[in-house]
Wavefront OBJ file of the C-alpha trace (Angstrom):
o trace
v 179.197 -76.876 270.843
v 177.310 -74.408 273.042
v 177.542 -76.619 276.116
v 181.219 -77.408 275.561
v 182.065 -73.706 275.273
v 180.035 -72.855 278.377
v 182.213 -75.167 280.487
v 185.437 -73.343 279.554
v 186.847 -71.276 282.407
v 186.301 -67.574 281.774
v 183.299 -68.033 279.456
v 180.239 -66.481 281.086
v 177.670 -66.924 278.317
v 177.278 -68.613 274.934
v 174.383 -67.080 273.003
v 172.880 -68.738 269.947
v 172.174 -66.364 267.084
v 170.267 -67.372 263.985
v 167.156 -69.093 262.851
v 165.884 -71.533 260.297
v 168.098 -72.669 257.455
v 167.179 -70.939 254.207
v 166.702 -73.092 251.133
v 166.523 -72.056 247.499
v 165.225 -74.005 244.540
v 166.894 -73.500 241.174
v 164.960 -74.583 238.105
v 167.298 -74.919 235.154
v 166.170 -73.940 231.680
v 168.215 -76.336 229.574
v 167.432 -74.431 226.357
v 168.929 -71.246 227.842
v 171.946 -73.137 229.190
v 172.563 -74.611 225.735
v 172.123 -71.195 224.102
v 174.935 -69.792 226.281
v 177.138 -72.862 225.880
v 176.752 -73.930 229.512
v 176.182 -77.324 231.080
v 174.151 -78.259 234.122
v 177.443 -78.801 235.959
v 178.411 -75.196 235.136
v 175.163 -74.045 236.749
v 175.707 -76.193 239.849
v 179.255 -74.856 240.196
v 178.075 -71.240 239.855
v 175.386 -71.690 242.511
v 177.822 -73.337 244.933
v 180.409 -70.595 244.433
v 177.888 -67.805 244.906
v 176.683 -69.063 248.281
v 178.665 -68.689 251.458
v 177.356 -70.106 254.708
v 178.858 -68.317 257.677
v 177.845 -67.812 261.250
v 177.474 -64.543 263.069
v 181.008 -64.840 264.447
v 180.228 -62.462 267.288
v 182.646 -62.448 270.205
v 182.388 -60.088 273.135
v 185.452 -59.548 275.283
v 185.126 -57.878 278.677
v 188.456 -57.062 280.260
v 188.483 -56.165 283.923
v 190.814 -53.286 284.623
l 1 2 3 4 5 6 7 8 9 10 11 12 13 14 15 16 17 18 19 20 21 22 23 24 25 26 27 28 29 30 31 32 33 34 35 36 37 38 39 40 41 42 43 44 45 46 47 48 49 50 51 52 53 54 55 56 57 58 59 60 61 62 63 64 65
């Protein structure tokens, strides 16, 4: 995407921001899930809904006056 954006007229620079992808390991305690009336699918759904993967979404606009 960086190279495609750089070829657009009026775009002077495309800077990459970020680093390595973070990963988390969740170890389910099935006894605790059962105690609270939850299933493994409930846990998976909760983890998915609590994580949002977004980019920096930084855009600089320089208008010549």
